[in-house]
C-alpha positions in Angstrom: -0.1 0.1 0.6 1.1 3.1 -1.1 -0.4 6.8 1.0 -0.5 9.6 -0.8 2.4 12.2 -0.1 1.0 14.5 2.4 2.6 17.4 0.6 3.9 18.2 -3.2 6.3 20.4 -1.9 7.8 18.1 0.7 10.4 16.3 -0.7 12.0 19.7 -1.2 12.6 20.2 2.8 14.2 16.8 1.9 16.5 17.7 -0.5 18.2 21.1 1.7 18.3 18.6 4.4 21.1 16.0 1.9 22.4 19.8 0.5 23.6 20.3 4.8 24.5 17.0 5.6 26.4 17.3 2.3 28.5 20.3 3.9 29.3 18.3 6.8 30.3 15.1 5.2 32.3 17.0 2.8 34.1 19.6 5.2 35.1 16.2 7.6 36.5 13.9 4.7 38.8 17.0 3.5 39.9 17.1 6.6 40.8 13.7 7.0 42.3 13.9 3.6 44.3 17.2 3.9 45.7 15.4 7.4 46.6 12.4 5.4 47.7 13.3 2.3 45.6 9.7 1.1 44.4 9.6 -2.8 42.3 7.2 -1.0 39.9 9.5 1.5 40.7 12.3 -1.7 38.6 9.5 -3.8 35.8 9.6 -1.0 35.9 13.1 -0.7 34.9 14.7 -4.0 32.6 11.7 -4.4 31.3 14.4 -0.9 31.7 16.8 -3.0 29.6 15.4 -6.0 27.1 14.5 -3.2 26.6 18.4 -2.5 25.9 18.8 -5.7 23.2 16.8 -6.7 21.5 17.6 -3.2 21.1 21.0 -4.9 19.7 20.1 -8.4 17.8 17.9 -6.1 16.2 20.5 -4.4 15.9 22.9 -7.1 14.1 20.1 -9.8 11.9 19.1 -6.3 11.1 23.1 -6.2 10.0 23.0 -9.9 8.4 19.6 -10.1 5.8 20.4 -6.7 4.3 23.9 -9.0 0.8 23.2 -9.6 -0.1 21.9 -13.6 -0.8 25.0 -16.3 -1.9 26.1 -19.3 1.6 24.9 -20.3 2.0 22.1 -18.8 -1.2 20.9 -17.9 0.3 17.5 -16.9 2.6 19.0 -14.5 5.5 19.3 -13.5 6.6 16.1 -12.4 9.8 15.1 -14.6 12.0 17.7 -13.5 13.2 14.9 -10.8 14.1 13.1 -13.6 16.1 15.2 -15.2 18.2 16.0 -11.6 18.3 12.5 -11.4 20.2 12.4 -14.8 22.0 15.1 -13.8 23.2 13.6 -10.6 24.3 10.8 -12.3 26.6 12.8 -14.6 28.2 14.0 -12.0 29.2 10.6 -10.8 30.4 9.5 -13.8 32.8 12.6 -13.6 33.8 12.2 -10.7 34.5 8.4 -11.4 37.2 9.9 -13.8 38.6 12.6 -11.4 39.4 9.9 -9.1 41.2 7.9 -11.5 43.2 10.3 -12.4 44.3 11.1 -9.1 44.4 7.5 -8.7 46.7 6.9 -11.6 49.0 9.4 -10.6 49.2 8.3 -7.4 50.2 4.6 -8.5 53.2 6.2 -10.6 54.7 8.3 -8.0 52.6 7.2 -4.8 53.0 10.0 -2.1 53.8 10.0 1.9 50.8 9.4 4.0 50.7 10.6 8.0 48.4 10.8 10.7 46.5 8.2 9.8 45.5 7.3 12.7 43.3 10.9 13.2 42.1 11.3 9.7 40.2 7.7 9.9 38.5 8.3 13.1 37.4 11.6 11.4 36.4 9.8 7.8 34.9 7.5 10.3 32.5 10.0 11.4 31.7 11.1 8.2 30.4 7.7 7.0 28.4 7.3 9.4 26.4 10.5 9.3 25.8 10.0 5.5 24.7 6.4 6.6 22.3 8.1 8.9 20.6 10.5 6.8 20.1 7.8 3.9 18.7 5.5 5.9 16.0 8.6 7.0 16.3 10.2 3.1 15.0 6.7 1.6 12.4 6.0 3.4 10.7 9.2 3.7 11.9 9.1 -0.6 9.8 5.9 -0.8 7.0 7.7 1.2 6.3 10.6 -1.5 7.1 8.5 -4.6 10.0 11.1 -5.1 12.1 9.9 -7.8 14.4 12.1 -6.5 15.2 11.5 -3.5 14.9 7.8 -3.3 19.0 8.3 -5.6 20.1 10.8 -3.5 19.7 8.2 -0.6 20.9 5.7 -2.9 24.0 7.4 -3.9 24.4 8.1 -0.2 24.5 4.3 0.6 27.3 3.7 -2.1 29.1 6.6 -0.7 29.0 4.8 2.7 30.1 1.7 1.1 33.1 3.1 -0.3 34.2 5.2 2.9 33.8 1.9 4.7 35.8 0.2 1.9 39.0 2.9 1.9 39.0 3.5 5.7 39.6 -0.5 6.5 42.0 -0.5 2.7 44.2 2.4 4.1 44.4 1.5 7.9 45.6 -2.0 5.8 47.9 -0.4 3.8 48.9 1.5 7.4 49.7 -1.7 8.8 51.1 -3.4 6.3 53.5 -0.5 5.0 52.3 -1.7 1.4 51.2 2.0 0.8 50.2 1.1 -3.4 47.1 -0.1 -1.3 46.5 3.8 -1.4 45.7 4.3 -5.4 44.6 1.0 -5.9 41.4 2.1 -3.2 41.3 4.5 -5.0 41.1 3.2 -8.7 38.5 0.8 -6.8 36.2 3.6 -5.4 36.0 5.1 -8.8 35.4 1.7 -10.8 32.4 1.5 -8.3 30.9 5.2 -8.2 31.1 4.4 -12.4 28.8 1.5 -11.8 26.9 3.9 -9.1 26.0 6.6 -11.7 25.6 4.5 -15.0 22.7 3.2 -12.9 21.2 6.3 -11.7 21.4 7.6 -15.1 19.5 4.3 -16.9 17.2 4.1 -14.1 16.6 8.2 -14.8 16.4 7.8 -18.7 13.2 4.6 -18.3 11.2 7.3 -16.2 11.8 10.2 -18.9 10.8 7.6 -21.5 7.6 6.9 -19.7 8.0 3.2 -18.3 5.3 2.0 -17.1 4.7 1.5 -13.7 6.4 -1.0 -11.2 4.5 -5.2 -11.2 3.2 -4.3 -7.7 1.6 -1.0 -8.7 0.1 -2.9 -11.3 -1.6 -5.6 -9.9 -3.0 -3.4 -7.2 -4.6 -1.5 -9.9 -6.2 -4.3 -11.4 -7.8 -5.5 -8.3 -8.9 -2.3 -7.3 -10.7 -1.8 -10.6 -12.3 -5.2 -10.5 -13.1 -4.5 -6.3 -14.6 -1.0 -7.2 -15.7 -1.5 -11.2 -19.0 -4.0 -9.9 -21.8 -3.0 -12.7 -19.2 -3.1 -15.7 -17.8 -6.0 -17.4 -14.2 -5.6 -17.9 -11.0 -3.5 -18.5 -8.9 -3.2 -21.1 -6.1 -1.9 -22.8 -4.3 -0.6 -19.2 -2.0 1.6 -19.7 0.7 3.1 -17.1 3.5 5.7 -16.6 5.1 7.2 -13.5 6.1 11.0 -13.6 8.1 11.5 -10.5 5.0 11.7 -7.7 2.4 10.8 -9.6 0.7 8.1 -11.8 -0.8 8.6 -15.3 -3.4 5.6 -15.8 -5.5 5.3 -18.6 -8.0 2.1 -19.6 -11.4 1.2 -21.8 -14.1 0.5 -19.4 -17.2 -1.9 -21.0 -20.6 -1.8 -20.1 -23.7 -3.8 -20.8 -25.6 -1.7 -23.5 -27.8 -1.1 -21.5 -26.5 1.1 -18.4 -26.9 4.9 -18.5 -24.3 7.4 -19.0 -25.6 8.4 -14.9 -24.0 5.1 -14.5 -21.0 4.2 -15.7 -20.0 7.4 -14.3 -20.9 6.2 -10.3 -18.7 2.7 -11.8 -16.1 5.3 -12.6 -16.3 7.6 -9.9 -16.0 4.2 -7.6 -13.1 3.5 -9.6 -10.9 6.3 -9.5 -11.9 6.8 -5.6 -10.9 3.6 -4.9 -7.8 4.1 -6.7 -6.7 7.3 -5.4 -7.4 5.8 -1.3 -4.8 2.9 -2.0 -2.5 4.0 -3.9 -2.0 8.3 -3.5 -2.2 11.3 -6.2 -2.8 9.8 -10.0 -4.3 11.3 -13.3 -6.9 8.7 -14.4 -8.3 8.5 -17.7 -11.3 5.9 -18.0 -13.0 5.5 -21.7 -16.2 3.9 -21.7 -17.2 1.5 -24.4 -20.5 -0.9 -24.9 -20.1 -5.0 -24.4 -19.4 -5.0 -28.0 -16.1 -3.6 -27.5 -15.8 -6.6 -25.1 -12.1 -7.9 -25.7 -11.2 -11.6 -24.7 -7.1 -11.1 -24.1 -9.0 -7.9 -21.3 -6.5 -7.7 -17.9 -9.7 -7.1 -15.8 -12.5 -9.2 -16.0 -15.6 -7.7 -13.5 -18.9 -9.7 -14.8 -19.8 -12.3 -17.4 -20.7 -10.0 -20.9 -23.4 -13.2 -21.6 -25.0 -12.0 -18.1 -29.1 -10.6 -19.0 -28.5 -9.1 -16.0 -25.3 -7.5 -14.8 -24.4 -6.6 -11.6 -25.9 -2.9 -11.0 -23.5 -0.2 -9.8 -23.4 0.4 -5.4 
């Protein structure tokens, strides 16, 4: 069950929180790098710089997505979130390439490392702050059905994972004296970041290309049409797409030939009320058709079209 978001503008407030957290985490990680000279810690700090830029982009996109529909955008501005997520993915890829460049330079001429104990402790504090915020943010992003917030949270989780790996690796280099581990770790971070950026871009482009709603939402839609469509015969050609926090749905509803327009309209109202009650904010378009338009491959069968007395609408 997916509750409706309480406020269209609310996700933007969480994006502001991400900006504040990103600034704090970046400051901690840059301090750790400055103290130690570790290129692996530098790579971790650079990813946090991307987090800051992405959080700023998400805030702007969420503010845009919260704007109501207007004459130029009659279906709203929900897709603005996907542009933010694509931009974040591109920034992540750029950061990965920059990290690879620094890792290669450090591999050719390993820099001296110092003050690793305090540096790793500071980096650990940054990773903990990031992890706590990411766990909270992904819950809120899913509750608001906001791709920009969910993308930001997933990126932060990836950042936490790489931070833990970097801390462990730099600690191993410190204990063993094999300092080539430092640039090798930085390269590993870059590859992980590159993979994260690619997935984010791919998923966001899917949203821009009007991918169907997730399978669990489509199943809920079928169940709800059947539950609230009493009096009609079937629903077919059910199509969905998702734009940010809003789901768009259209389908054909077949009704008995003797049914009045008022009764058919009442059934449509019942279906729409049931769908929005379970799935939240939706744009629903229902095309009512007579019994001869019924299709054998209909996605939802509500009553037997051969029956002379189909169920009356409630």
